[in-house]
VEXBA-806817 format. One line per 3 residues: number of its first residue (from 1); for each residue x, z, y of N, C-alpha, C, O. Coordinates in steps of 0.2 Angstrom, whole numbers. Layout:
NUM	X/Z/Y/X/Z/Y/X/Z/Y/X/Z/Y ~ ...
//
This chain:
1	661/661/495/654/657/492/654/657/488/659/657/485 ~ 648/656/485/645/659/479/645/650/477/644/645/480 ~ 645/651/469/646/643/468/642/647/463/644/652/460
4	636/642/463/629/642/457/632/636/449/634/630/449 ~ 632/639/445/631/637/436/627/630/434/621/629/435 ~ 631/623/432/629/620/433/623/619/426/626/619/420
7	616/619/426/612/618/422/613/611/418/612/606/420 ~ 616/615/409/616/608/405/606/608/404/603/612/407 ~ 605/603/398/599/599/398/597/608/392/600/611/387
10	591/610/394/589/617/390/583/618/388/580/612/388 ~ 581/620/387/573/623/388/572/623/397/570/619/400 ~ 575/629/397/571/627/405/571/622/407/572/623/401
13	571/616/408/573/609/407/567/605/408/565/601/412 ~ 565/607/403/561/602/399/555/609/399/557/615/400 ~ 546/606/396/542/609/394/536/605/394/536/600/397
16	531/608/391/526/602/385/518/612/386/519/617/384 ~ 514/608/390/507/608/389/501/605/385/500/599/385 ~ 498/611/382/492/609/382/486/611/380/485/617/380
19	479/605/379/472/608/382/468/606/379/469/599/378 ~ 462/608/375/459/601/375/452/604/379/449/608/381 ~ 453/596/379/446/596/387/437/598/387/432/597/385
22	440/600/389/429/605/389/426/601/395/428/598/400 ~ 418/601/394/412/601/398/413/600/406/412/596/410 ~ 415/607/407/416/607/414/422/605/417/424/606/423
25	425/601/414/433/596/414/433/589/417/437/587/422 ~ 429/586/415/422/582/416/418/579/420/416/584/423 ~ 414/572/424/409/573/426/402/568/420/405/567/415
28	400/568/420/390/568/418/390/565/411/388/568/406 ~ 392/559/412/394/552/408/404/555/403/409/551/404 ~ 406/561/400/412/566/399/419/560/401/423/559/396
31	420/558/406/427/557/409/429/562/412/427/565/418 ~ 435/565/408/439/569/413/439/568/420/438/562/422 ~ 439/573/424/439/572/432/447/569/436/450/575/437
34	452/564/439/457/566/441/460/572/442/465/574/440 ~ 456/576/446/458/581/451/458/586/444/463/591/444 ~ 453/585/437/457/592/433/465/587/432/471/589/434
37	464/583/431/473/582/427/479/581/434/485/582/432 ~ 477/581/439/480/584/442/482/591/443/487/594/443 ~ 479/593/443/478/602/445/483/605/437/486/610/437
40	482/601/432/486/602/425/493/598/424/494/598/418 ~ 498/594/428/500/588/432/507/595/438/513/597/437 ~ 502/597/441/507/602/447/508/609/439/513/610/437
43	502/611/439/506/617/437/512/617/431/515/623/429 ~ 514/612/428/515/612/421/523/610/428/528/614/427 ~ 522/608/432/529/606/438/531/612/441/537/613/442
46	525/616/442/527/621/444/531/627/441/535/630/443 ~ 526/626/434/533/633/429/538/630/428/543/633/429 ~ 540/624/426/545/620/427/552/622/430/557/625/428
49	550/619/437/554/622/447/556/629/445/562/632/443 ~ 551/631/445/552/638/445/556/643/440/560/647/441 ~ 555/640/433/560/643/426/565/642/431/568/647/434
52	568/633/434/575/633/435/578/635/439/584/636/438 ~ 575/636/444/577/640/451/579/650/450/584/654/452 ~ 574/650/448/577/658/442/580/658/437/577/662/433
55	586/655/436/592/656/430/597/658/435/600/661/432 ~ 599/658/440/604/659/445/602/668/447/596/670/447 ~ 606/671/449/608/680/452/605/676/459/606/670/460
58	600/682/464/601/685/467/593/682/471/591/677/469 ~ 590/684/473/582/682/478/579/677/473/582/672/471 ~ 572/682/469/570/678/465/563/675/469/560/677/473
61	563/669/465/556/662/470/550/662/464/549/664/459 ~ 546/657/469/543/653/467/542/645/466/538/647/461 ~ 542/640/465/543/633/469/535/630/468/531/630/465
64	538/628/477/533/628/480/530/618/481/534/613/483 ~ 525/619/478/522/608/480/525/608/486/525/613/490 ~ 528/603/488/532/596/496/528/592/493/523/591/496
67	530/589/487/525/581/489/525/578/482/530/579/479 ~ 521/575/479/517/570/476/518/562/479/516/559/484 ~ 523/559/472/525/553/474/515/547/470/511/549/467
70	517/542/473/512/539/471/510/540/461/513/537/457 ~ 504/544/459/503/544/453/498/539/451/494/538/456 ~ 497/534/446/492/529/442/490/533/437/494/536/433
73	480/533/434/478/535/427/477/529/425/471/527/425 ~ 480/526/422/483/521/417/476/521/412/474/516/410 ~ 473/526/410/464/527/403/463/532/405/466/536/408
76	456/533/404/455/538/403/453/543/399/451/542/393 ~ 452/550/402/452/556/395/446/557/395/444/557/401 ~ 444/558/392/440/562/389/437/569/386/441/573/385
79	427/574/385/429/580/381/429/580/376/426/576/372 ~ 434/585/376/436/583/367/442/581/366/444/583/361 ~ 446/578/368/455/576/368/456/581/372/453/585/375
82	464/580/369/469/587/371/474/583/374/477/578/372 ~ 475/587/383/479/586/386/485/589/383/486/594/380 ~ 490/583/383/495/584/380/502/582/387/504/577/389
85	505/591/391/506/587/400/516/590/397/518/595/398 ~ 519/584/396/525/586/396/529/583/403/529/577/405 ~ 533/589/406/539/592/411/546/591/410/548/595/405
88	550/587/413/555/590/413/560/588/421/557/584/426 ~ 565/591/422/567/591/428/573/584/429/577/584/424 ~ 573/580/432/576/573/433/581/572/438/584/567/438
91	581/578/443/586/579/447/585/586/452/579/587/454 ~ 590/588/455/591/593/461/594/591/467/599/587/467 ~ 594/593/469/597/591/477/597/600/478/594/604/474
94	603/602/486/602/610/489/593/613/486/591/618/483 ~ 591/609/489/583/613/492/580/612/489/575/616/489 ~ 579/606/485/572/606/481/573/602/473/578/599/472
97	569/602/469/567/598/463/564/595/461/558/595/463 ~ 567/589/456/562/585/456/559/583/450/564/582/446 ~ 554/581/448/549/584/440/547/577/440/546/573/445
100	548/577/433/545/569/428/539/571/426/541/574/421 ~ 533/572/425/528/573/423/526/567/420/525/562/423 ~ 523/567/413/520/562/408/513/566/406/513/572/404
103	507/561/406/505/566/403/500/560/396/499/554/397 ~ 497/561/388/498/560/384/490/564/381/489/570/379 ~ 486/560/380/479/563/377/477/561/369/479/556/365
106	474/565/367/475/562/362/467/566/360/463/571/362 ~ 465/561/352/458/560/349/462/566/345/468/565/344 ~ 458/571/343/460/573/337/457/575/331/458/579/326
109	449/567/332/448/565/323/451/558/320/452/556/314 ~ 452/555/324/457/549/323/466/550/325/471/546/323 ~ 466/556/328/471/555/327/479/549/331/485/548/330
112	473/547/337/477/539/342/480/542/348/482/548/346 ~ 482/541/353/486/546/358/489/540/363/492/535/361 ~ 488/541/367/486/536/375/493/540/378/494/546/376
115	497/538/382/499/538/390/495/541/397/496/538/402 ~ 491/544/398/486/541/402/489/541/411/488/536/415 ~ 495/547/411/497/550/417/507/549/416/511/550/412
118	505/547/423/515/545/425/515/548/432/514/545/437 ~ 517/557/432/521/558/441/525/558/440/528/557/435 ~ 528/561/449/532/562/450/534/570/456/535/568/462
121	534/575/454/534/578/462/539/582/461/542/584/456 ~ 538/583/468/544/588/473/544/593/473/538/593/474 ~ 548/601/471/546/605/472/551/608/478/555/604/481
124	552/615/480/556/617/489/555/624/483/549/623/480 ~ 558/630/481/560/636/481/560/642/485/565/644/487 ~ 552/644/487/551/651/492/553/655/488/550/655/482
127	558/660/491/560/667/494/552/673/494/548/674/498 ~ 553/676/485/547/681/486/549/687/492/544/691/493 ~ 553/688/493/556/690/497/555/688/505/554/692/510
130	555/684/505/554/683/512/553/670/511/557/665/511 ~ 546/671/511/540/665/511/542/658/515/540/652/515 ~ 545/662/519/549/657/526/557/653/524/559/647/525
133	562/658/520/563/657/516/567/652/510/569/654/504 ~ 569/645/511/574/645/504/577/643/502/581/639/505 ~ 578/646/493/583/646/491/588/641/489/586/636/491
136	593/642/487/600/636/485/594/636/478/590/640/476 ~ 594/629/475/595/627/468/599/625/464/602/620/464 ~ 599/630/459/603/627/453/604/620/449/600/617/446
139	612/616/451/613/611/450/613/609/441/616/611/437 ~ 609/603/442/609/601/434/615/596/432/617/592/436 ~ 617/597/428/620/593/424/617/584/423/612/584/420
142	621/578/426/618/571/425/620/570/416/624/574/413 ~ 615/565/413/621/558/408/626/556/410/632/557/408 ~ 624/552/414/628/547/422/630/548/423/632/554/421
145	633/546/429/632/546/437/629/542/441/630/542/447 ~ 623/537/435/620/533/436/612/536/441/609/536/446 ~ 613/540/433/605/545/432/606/548/440/601/547/444
148	613/552/442/612/555/448/612/551/454/609/552/458 ~ 615/546/455/616/540/461/608/537/461/606/537/466 ~ 605/535/455/596/533/456/592/543/458/586/543/459
151	594/546/458/591/552/457/592/553/465/588/556/469 ~ 597/552/468/599/553/476/596/549/480/594/552/485 ~ 595/542/479/591/538/484/585/540/484/582/539/489
154	581/542/480/573/546/479/573/549/482/568/549/486 ~ 576/554/482/576/558/486/578/557/493/576/561/496 ~ 581/553/496/581/551/504/576/547/503/572/548/507
157	574/544/499/567/539/502/561/544/504/560/546/510 ~ 558/548/496/555/556/499/556/556/506/555/554/512 ~ 560/560/504/564/565/513/563/559/519/565/561/525
160	561/552/519/562/550/522/552/547/526/549/546/531 ~ 552/550/518/540/549/520/541/552/523/540/552/529 ~ 543/556/520/538/563/522/539/564/530/534/564/534
163	545/564/531/545/564/542/542/559/544/543/558/550 ~ 538/554/541/536/551/543/529/549/545/526/545/549 ~ 527/554/537/518/555/537/517/562/541/513/562/546
166	522/566/539/520/571/546/517/570/552/513/574/555 ~ 520/564/556/519/562/563/513/558/561/510/555/566 ~ 510/556/555/501/555/556/496/560/554/495/564/549
169	492/559/560/487/565/558/482/562/563/481/562/569 ~ 478/559/555/471/558/560/465/560/563/464/565/561 ~ 460/558/566/457/566/570/454/568/564/455/567/558
172	448/571/569/446/580/562/439/576/562/437/573/568 ~ 436/575/556/430/573/551/423/578/552/420/581/548 ~ 421/577/558/413/580/558/410/578/551/409/572/549
175	409/585/549/403/583/543/397/581/543/394/583/548 ~ 395/577/540/387/573/540/384/576/538/388/580/534 ~ 375/578/538/372/582/541/366/577/532/368/572/530
178	360/581/531/359/578/525/351/574/533/349/568/533 ~ 349/576/535/344/572/544/351/565/542/351/560/538 ~ 355/568/545/362/563/550/361/558/543/356/554/543
181	364/556/538/366/555/531/359/545/533/360/539/533 ~ 351/552/533/348/545/530/348/542/537/346/537/534 ~ 348/541/542/348/538/549/355/534/548/356/530/553
184	358/533/544/366/530/542/363/522/537/357/522/534 ~ 368/517/536/367/511/533/368/514/529/370/519/530 ~ 366/512/521/372/511/514/377/506/515/378/502/519
187	380/508/511/385/505/514/390/503/518/392/497/519 ~ 392/510/523/395/510/529/399/519/528/395/524/526 ~ 405/518/530/410/524/533/405/529/532/404/531/526
190	402/530/537/396/537/538/392/539/532/393/544/529 ~ 388/533/531/384/533/527/389/538/518/386/542/515 ~ 394/536/517/399/542/513/399/546/512/398/550/507
193	401/545/518/408/552/520/404/557/520/398/557/521 ~ 409/562/518/409/569/515/411/574/515/417/574/513 ~ 409/580/516/415/586/517/414/588/512/410/586/508
196	420/597/510/418/598/506/422/605/509/428/604/511 ~ 419/614/509/422/618/511/421/626/507/417/631/506 ~ 427/626/506/431/634/499/436/639/506/441/640/510
199	432/641/504/436/649/504/443/651/500/442/653/494 ~ 449/652/502/454/652/499/454/659/496/456/663/499 ~ 451/660/489/454/666/487/460/667/479/462/663/476
202	461/675/478/468/673/476/468/669/471/473/665/470 ~ 462/668/465/463/662/462/468/656/461/471/653/456 ~ 465/655/468/467/650/470/475/649/474/476/644/477
205	480/656/471/485/655/476/491/658/469/490/659/463 ~ 498/658/475/505/660/471/505/665/472/501/667/476 ~ 510/668/468/515/678/469/515/677/476/518/682/479
208	513/673/481/516/671/487/509/673/491/509/676/497 ~ 503/670/488/497/671/488/495/665/495/491/666/500 ~ 500/660/494/498/653/495/494/648/491/497/646/486
211	489/645/494/486/640/488/492/636/485/497/634/488 ~ 491/635/480/494/630/472/492/624/475/486/623/475 ~ 496/620/477/497/615/475/491/609/473/488/604/476
214	490/610/464/483/606/461/478/609/462/473/606/462 ~ 477/617/464/472/619/469/468/612/474/464/608/474 ~ 472/614/477/472/608/484/469/600/481/463/598/482
217	474/597/477/473/593/476/465/589/470/463/583/469 ~ 462/596/468/456/597/464/450/595/470/445/592/469 ~ 451/599/475/448/598/480/445/589/480/441/586/478
220	452/589/483/454/582/487/450/579/483/445/576/485 ~ 451/578/475/449/572/471/442/571/471/439/566/471 ~ 438/579/471/431/579/470/427/576/478/422/573/477
223	430/578/484/425/574/489/428/566/491/427/563/496 ~ 433/564/485/437/558/486/432/554/482/432/548/483 ~ 427/557/477/425/555/472/416/555/472/412/550/471
226	415/561/475/410/563/478/407/558/486/402/560/489 ~ 411/553/487/412/547/496/411/543/490/405/542/489 ~ 415/540/485/416/533/482/409/533/476/406/528/473
229	407/541/476/399/540/469/393/536/475/389/531/474 ~ 393/539/483/389/538/486/388/532/487/383/528/486 ~ 397/528/490/395/520/490/393/517/484/391/512/484
232	394/521/479/392/514/472/387/515/470/383/511/469 ~ 384/524/471/379/526/465/380/524/457/375/520/455 ~ 386/525/453/386/521/448/391/531/447/391/536/450
235	395/526/439/397/533/437/406/529/440/407/523/440 ~ 412/536/444/417/531/447/423/535/442/422/541/439 ~ 428/533/442/436/539/440/440/536/446/438/532/450
238	446/540/446/450/542/450/456/534/446/458/534/440 ~ 457/529/450/462/525/446/469/527/449/474/527/445 ~ 468/529/457/476/530/457/478/536/462/473/540/464
241	484/537/465/483/543/469/490/541/472/495/542/469 ~ 490/539/479/497/537/485/499/543/486/497/549/486 ~ 504/542/487/508/550/490/506/552/493/504/549/498
244	506/561/489/505/567/492/507/571/501/503/568/504 ~ 509/573/503/515/576/508/511/582/509/506/581/513 ~ 513/587/508/510/595/510/513/596/514/519/598/513
247	513/595/520/517/598/525/517/606/529/521/608/532 ~ 510/609/527/512/618/531/507/623/520/504/622/515 ~ 511/626/523/507/631/518/497/632/519/494/631/524
250	495/634/515/487/637/516/487/644/513/487/644/507 ~ 486/652/517/488/655/517/479/658/513/474/657/516 ~ 479/660/507/474/667/506/470/669/511/473/671/515
253	463/669/510/458/671/515/456/666/523/451/666/528 ~ 462/660/522/458/654/526/454/651/521/454/651/515 ~ 450/646/526/444/643/523/446/635/527/448/634/532
256	445/633/521/448/626/520/445/619/519/445/617/513 ~ 442/613/524/438/610/524/443/602/521/448/600/522 ~ 440/600/518/442/593/512/437/588/516/431/590/517
259	438/585/517/434/580/518/439/572/517/445/571/518 ~ 432/565/515/434/561/517/431/552/516/425/549/514 ~ 435/549/517/429/545/521/433/537/517/438/536/515
262	425/532/517/429/527/516/433/521/521/430/518/525 ~ 439/518/519/444/514/524/444/508/522/446/504/526 ~ 443/507/515/446/497/510/439/500/504/437/505/501
265	438/493/503/435/491/497/438/486/493/441/482/498 ~ 440/482/486/441/475/488/435/474/480/430/477/480 ~ 436/470/476/431/464/473/429/473/469/425/477/470
268	433/474/465/435/480/459/438/488/462/439/492/457 ~ 439/491/467/444/496/467/439/499/477/436/496/481 ~ 441/505/476/439/509/484/444/513/486/446/519/484
271	446/510/493/451/516/495/448/523/501/447/522/507 ~ 448/529/497/448/537/501/452/539/504/458/541/502 ~ 452/538/509/457/543/512/453/550/515/447/551/519
274	457/554/512/459/566/514/460/568/518/466/567/520 ~ 457/571/520/461/578/523/462/584/523/463/586/528 ~ 463/587/518/464/596/522/462/599/529/463/605/528
277	460/599/532/463/606/540/459/612/537/454/613/534 ~ 462/615/539/464/625/540/464/629/542/468/633/543 ~ 457/632/544/454/637/550/457/642/544/456/642/538
280	462/648/549/466/654/547/461/659/550/463/661/556 ~ 455/662/547/451/666/548/452/671/551/449/673/557 ~ 456/676/546/460/681/548/465/682/556/465/684/562
283	467/680/554/475/673/558/472/671/566/476/668/571 ~ 467/672/567/461/664/571/466/660/578/466/654/580 ~ 472/666/580/476/666/585/479/658/586/480/653/591
286	482/660/577/487/652/575/484/645/575/487/640/575 ~ 477/646/575/474/639/577/471/633/570/475/632/565 ~ 463/630/571/466/627/567/470/622/565/471/618/570
289	473/619/558/480/615/558/478/611/552/473/612/548 ~ 481/606/552/479/599/547/484/601/542/490/600/542 ~ 481/605/533/489/601/530/492/598/524/497/599/521
292	486/593/523/488/587/518/481/584/519/475/586/519 ~ 488/574/520/483/570/518/485/565/513/491/564/511 ~ 479/560/510/480/556/504/474/552/506/469/552/510
295	476/547/500/472/542/498/470/543/492/473/547/489 ~ 465/539/488/465/541/485/461/535/483/457/535/487 ~ 460/529/477/461/526/475/454/525/466/455/527/460
298	446/520/469/443/525/465/442/516/461/443/511/464 ~ 438/516/456/435/511/452/428/512/451/428/518/450 ~ 421/508/451/416/508/450/418/505/438/421/501/436
301	414/511/434/412/507/429/402/508/427/396/511/429 ~ 406/503/422/399/503/418/394/509/414/392/511/419 ~ 391/511/411/389/512/402/394/514/397/394/518/392
304	398/507/400/402/504/392/410/505/395/415/502/393 ~ 410/511/403/417/511/401/418/504/404/424/505/404 ~ 418/499/406/420/494/409/416/492/416/410/493/417
307	424/489/421/421/490/427/418/486/431/417/480/432 ~ 415/490/435/408/487/438/410/482/448/413/485/452 ~ 409/476/448/410/475/458/408/480/462/402/482/462
310	412/482/465/410/487/470/408/486/478/413/483/481 ~ 403/488/481/401/486/485/404/483/491/406/488/494 ~ 405/478/494/410/475/500/406/485/507/400/487/508
313	412/487/509/411/492/515/408/489/521/411/484/522 ~ 405/489/523/400/488/528/406/492/537/406/498/537 ~ 409/489/540/412/490/546/408/491/551/405/486/552
316	407/495/555/403/495/563/408/496/570/405/497/575 ~ 415/497/570/418/499/575/426/493/573/428/488/569 ~ 428/496/579/436/492/579/439/497/575/442/494/571
319	439/501/574/444/508/570/444/507/566/449/504/563 ~ 436/509/561/435/507/556/438/498/552/439/496/546 ~ 440/494/556/443/488/555/449/488/557/451/483/558
322	453/494/559/461/492/559/460/498/554/465/499/551 ~ 456/501/552/460/505/546/457/501/539/460/502/534 ~ 452/498/540/451/493/533/457/488/532/457/484/528
325	463/487/537/467/479/536/472/486/534/475/484/529 ~ 473/491/536/479/497/536/480/498/525/485/499/521 ~ 472/496/523/470/500/520/471/495/512/473/496/506
328	469/488/516/471/481/510/478/482/512/481/479/508 ~ 483/483/516/490/479/518/496/485/508/499/483/503 ~ 489/493/512/492/497/504/488/493/497/490/494/491
331	483/488/498/481/488/491/486/481/488/488/479/483 ~ 487/478/496/488/469/490/500/473/492/505/470/492 ~ 499/478/493/507/479/490/507/484/483/512/484/480
334	504/487/482/504/492/479/502/485/472/506/485/468 ~ 499/482/471/495/476/470/502/472/467/501/472/461 ~ 505/469/469/512/466/469/518/472/466/523/470/462
337	516/479/467/522/481/462/521/479/457/525/475/453 ~ 515/481/456/512/482/447/513/474/443/514/473/437 ~ 512/471/447/513/465/444/520/462/442/521/458/438
340	526/465/447/533/464/447/534/469/440/537/467/435 ~ 532/477/440/533/479/433/531/476/426/534/475/421 ~ 524/475/427/522/473/422/527/464/418/528/461/413
343	529/464/424/537/456/420/540/460/419/544/458/415 ~ 542/467/421/549/469/416/548/473/412/552/475/408 ~ 542/473/412/540/476/403/539/473/399/538/474/393
346	540/465/402/538/462/396/543/458/392/542/455/387
//
C-alpha cells in the first residue's frame, strides 16, 4: 500500500496573487463586478489545490472546483484598486482539498487596505490521464488536533449539503423575449427574469477541456446582476453568494444557458436564483442537464454608494409565493448568523 508523505506548512500550501482592477472588470459606475472577484478567488484556489495535489508521485492532476461555501462581499472594490488574493490549504480528506481565500483591496494612491471577501472552496483532484478518476490527496500536517477535527466537521457538513442539493432541481426557465417582457408588469418575477447563452470555448476551460468554476460563477453573477438591475433600475452590487455546488462537469463545445429569476426581496436586498443548463451539441445523445444552481444576493445603491430601498417583489402565483417564503427563511437565517458573529467579534 502506497503511503503518502505529510506536507508541512510551506510554499505549496499558501499563495498570494495581485491584480489591478481595470474598467472592463467593473460596472458603469466603477464598482468591480462580484463575478470578477469570484473568478479571481477560484483561480487562486485552483492553483494552490493543483500545486499541492501534484507534490506526490503518480498521475498528474488538476484540482476541479466542487463547492464554494457562502461568500460575503464585505466592502465594494473599485477601478484602479489592486486586489490581493491570498489562498491557503486548511484541510484535506482522502479525495478533497479545502482552500480558504481572503481578498484585500488596496488603494495605491492612499495606501489604505480593506478585506473585501472571505471564501472557502472545496476541490477534487482529477487525473489528466482519466478525467473520471479522482486522485488521492497528499495529507497536510495540522498545528494541533483541534484544527484537524474542525476541518473534518466542515468536510462532513459540506458533503451532506452537496448530496442534499444534488436532488434539488428547478424547472427549466424559458428565456423571456423583448416583446414578451413589454407585456409583463414591473416588479414581477417575469419582468426581470433573464437568460444568457454562452458557447464554451478553449479559453473557458482547464487542461481537461472542462469549464473553470470561476468562469461559470462569473457568468452566473452577470445574469443575477441583470435581473437585479431590471428590478431596481439603479446601480446594484453583489452582497453575497450562498453555497454553490458544482454537480456535473461542463465540457468544451457545449452551449450553456445561464438563467436567473428574482425569488425574494427585503427592504434593502434581493435574492436571485440562478441555474446553469448544459446542451452538449457534439454529444447530443447524452441530453441536456443542469450543472449548477445558486442564490445570489444583491443590494441597490445610490450615486454615493449608499444602500437604497428595494422595490417589493409582486407575486403572481402560488409557486412564486412558495419560493418567496423559502427565500425569506434563508434571509432570516443569514441575518441571525451575521448578528451572532458580530457579537462574538465584539
